[in-house]
Structure formats: structure tokens, C-alpha cells
N, C-alpha and C positions, 0 to 999 in steps of 0.2 A: 672715297678720303677726302681730309682736308688738305688746300694745298697754305694754310696758315699758320705760322710756326708757335702760333701761343693756342692755335687747337690741337701740339702736339706735347705741350704739357703737360705734366702728371700731376694730382696734386702730393700737395704732402702738407705735413700738420706740427705743428712750435705750439709749446704749452707754457703759458702766460701762470700768474700768480693766480687767476680765476679763470685761466678760459684758454679750451683749448681751439687754437685756433688753425685754420684750414687756408693753403694760398699752396701761391702757384706764380712762381718765376721764371720766366726767362727774355732771352735776348742777348743783348752784345754784353760783357763784361770786362768788368772796370768801371772807375766812376763814380759816382756819387747815386745809385737806382734808385728810379720814380716809382713811387708809390702813386695806389689808384683808392679812389673811397667811391663808390657806388652812388646809385640813387638806395631814391625808394620803393620800398618794394626789388629793388634787385641784389643780383648776387656776381661771382664775379665770372658766371656763365651768363651775363648778360651784360657782356661791351662785346662789343661791337668785335672777330677776328682780324678783321682788316684793320683798323685802327687801329690798337693793339700793335701789327706790323710796322705799321710804321714809324713807330713811339719804337719799337724793340729794336731799329737799325743802327739805333748810336746809342740804347740804355739799356741795363738791367731793367725787365718793368714787371714787377710786383703786383696782384692784385690777392683780392680776399677778402671774409663772410668775417664781419666781424660779431660779433658774441650772442649768442644767440641765432645766428641766422643762415640757412642749411647748416649747408655741414659743419660749422661751428659750435660746441657746449655754449656755457652757458643762460641769459636770460639776455634779451634786450634792454636796452635802459630805452628812460618813457624822455632822454632831455638830450638835447647835439653835445652839451658838456660830458656828460657820460657817453655819449660814443666816443665823443674827442677821447674820452681816457682808455676806451680798449684800443682805439688806435695804436696808443701811443705803447700799449700796454704792448700788441701785437709788434710793433717795431723793435722795440726791447728786445725784446724775448729772442728777433732772429739775431741782436747782439748789434745793429743799427745805429753808427751815432753822427750819421748825417744824411738827409734824403732828401728829395726835390718831393713836394706831392702833389697830383692832379686829384679836387674829386669834381666828381659832377654831378647835381640838380643837388638831393640834400648828401649829397657827398662834395658837395661843394661849403653850407656847412659846415661839415662836421672837419674839412681842410680848413675852413677858420679859427676853428676852436683848438684844431690841434699846434695852430701855429701862433695861437695867440696864450695857449701855456705852455707850450716849448718853443719858445725860438731859435735857439740853441739847434735844435734838430734840426729845421727848416732852411733850407739853402733858400730853396724859389716855389715858389706858390703859384697855381696857376686854377683860376676857379668856371669850371663851367659852369654854362644854363644855370646859376643861382645868385643868390643872391647874398648880402648881412644878416635882416629880420630886421622888421621894426623900420624900415625906410619910411621917412615921413610922406606922404600926400603922393606912392606910390601904389598906381592900380593894381587891386588882387587878382589871386585868381580866377580866372570866368566861372558862371555859373558850370557851364557845358562842363568845361574842366572836372569843377570836385567831381563831380557826377559818378562821370566814365571817370574818373581816377579812385573813386572806392565803390567799383565794381568788386565783385570779389575773384573773379578769376576777367582777365583782359584779353580780347580777340584782336587779329590784324588791325580791323577797322579802327576799334581803340589805341592801340596803339598811333597809329597812326593817326589819329585826332589829337592827338597827345606833341606828338615829339616831331611833326613835318605839319606846311600848309598842305591844303587844300589845293594844288597844283601841281599839273602834271608829271615834271620832271622832278618834282619833290613826295608825290606817291609811287613813282619808278625808285628811288631812291632809299624808299622808306620798306618798302618794300623789299628792295633786295639788302638791305641790309639784316631783316626778317629771319631770310633766307639764310643770309649767311648766321645767326645763333641760331639756328636751325642743328648746325652739328654737334654742339654741345647738350640741347636740352630738347632734344629727341629721345634721346638713351638718359640723361639723366634728371630730368624731369623738375631743375633744380626749381626752388619756389622760397619765400618769406613764409612758412606759418603764420594762420591769425595772431597770436595771439601777440606778435613779435609784430606782424604793420599794423596792429593798435597802438604800440607801445611807439614803432616810427612817427605816425600820424599822431600825437598828444608831443613827440619829440619834434615839429617840424609847426602843428600848432604853437605850443611855447615861441620858441623862436621870433615863427612872425609875428607873433603876440609882442614882443622883446622885453618878453621875462628874463627868456638866456641866447641872447642874440649877438655878435660882432657890427652891430653898428656904431656903438659908441665906443668900442676898442679900435676904430680903426685906422686912425691916426699909428697906432702902437704897430705897424703892417710895415715896418721901413724896409723887412729882401724886398727884394724885384719882384713883383705881382702880374701876372699875364689874366686876363680875366676879359671873356665870350659869353658869347650868345647871337641866341635867332631874334632879328627885330621879331619876329608873328610869331614869340612863344607865352604860350595860351597860359602858362602854370605858374613860373619866376615872370614874371613881366621886366621886358628888355634895355626900361626905368633905371631899373638899380645900379645892373651893370656899366649905369652911366654915375648915378649917386655912386658909386662905390670910388669911381676915379675923382670925384670932388675932394675926399674925407682921406685918402691913403697916396701918403709921400714920391713915392714910387713903380708907379702903376700903366702897363697899355692895354686900350679896350680893344676890343674887333669886336662886331656887329656886322650879322650877312644875313644883308635885304632881304632874299625869300627862304630864309631857314626861321624852326622853332628849338624845341628845346632840343633836338636832336640834331642840331648842326652840326654836330662833333659828326655824327656817322652818316647824315648826307653832306660831305665836304672835307672830305679823310685826308683826301692829299695835299690840301692846302692846311687845313686846321694841324696836323700832322709834322706839317712842316714850322709850320708857323709855332708851336712847342716848342721841339727842336733847335730853330732856331731861337729861340725865349731862351732853352736850359744853357746853350752853347755860352 
């Protein structure tokens, strides 16, 4: 039996105009709910329950599968702007007038796009392990990371390479996080289907190439924004977090010197409490 509150949350469904969305909601009631947008090839079963439980101490937390992903119906769009429209459709289907929004990795792209499209909907924004796309002079994803991330199936060693630095402490934290994910994944076998993976990859490429990105619009994000990453992110270089701080008028940037793309599952209490303090 899992001891995490988020692991006891049941699957729910809500119908939007184009999609039947799968989601879970749990945590403290009242106040502005916190909606989470997931990573490339991620589902609502790929959030570390220990991290979710920290957030749930003070907020109602909502995780969901966007259109075409895992338990949700529809087709996955090949543009981040389209994924943002899906997220907005989901939020409106729940009848929510205002949310706080946390996006990790590709979910950070989506979260920025949602906020630019609907600034009235988002009270506070958290961008984790992500970037605004098309940042001039930013280092790119390493070739090794590109190969590993594009494998049809990733194993523990792949996830450790992509999300955590090659140090004893980071590896231990990474393995512990993967084992916490087992509670959900062992029974659900949740995964993003091949056609959706291809669409997400195309969306990421367009975002990174500037065809569909937030870089030019960052000055419009006047709401409070928390940006965070690990200094050793091999997929989305931490320079992008710094670059965002140069263009957004009301942002705070947190970098973890001993972590990478999965810093939020390595420094769960520290970053979780950073989020809670920011949302207060």
C-alpha cells in the first residue's frame, strides 16, 4: 500500500467540446487550485507522488492527461499552442475561473503558452526544467540526450541519465523517485502512444526553432513567475532559465547546482516548499 495521498486519488473524467479528459484532483480544499502540465512522453502517472504530496499540503492539486495522451480521448497536436488550447479546454470544462499553473519540461512550454493566451486564467506560473523556446545563443540538448530521449522505451538507466547527474547522491535520489512511480505504473502501464510521441516531438521542435514559442512574448508575462531548473540539465539547458529572467518583469529563478532536469524529484522538500511559499 502506498502512503502517498496522491496515490489514493481516483481517475475522473470531464468532457470538453473536443476531448474527454482524464484527471485526478486531491489535496487541501479551497483557494486557487494548482494544475500541473506534464513532460514529453509523460502522463499523470509520471509525477513523483512524494512531490505531489508536498504541493497538496496547502493546495488542491490537479493532474491530467492532455488530448490524445494515455486515458484522454482525441488526438495529440503537433504544436505547443495546440496543447495549450487543450489545457485551456480542460480547465474550462472543470468550471475553473482561475488557477495556478505548474509545467515541467514540455509542460513548461504548454504552461507559458496557456498564460500568454489566457492571462486572465492564470494567477501564478511555475516553469520547471523548461524554457521559452528559441533563446538566442542557448546551448542545445546534448546529442547523447537526444538519442536516449528518442528511444521507443526508456529503462531506469535512461531516466537516470536524462534527469539526474552522474553522482552517488543524485543517482540514489533518482532511483528512489523511480521506485515511487512504480506504485501507479506497475498496474496502469501508462504510456504515450507512438503517434502522440511523434506529435509531441514535432511540437517541441517547432517551439525550440521559434516557429511556435514564447520567447518574443515573455515581457507580456507580468504575473508572478517562478522559474527553476538543475544546473546540469542535459535536455533543456539551465541558461534558458537565466534568459527568461532577463525578459520577464516579475520573475524569480532558482537553480540547483547538484541537479538536472529532474531536480524537482531530487530536491522534493526544498523545491516543493519553494513552490508553496511562492503561491502564498
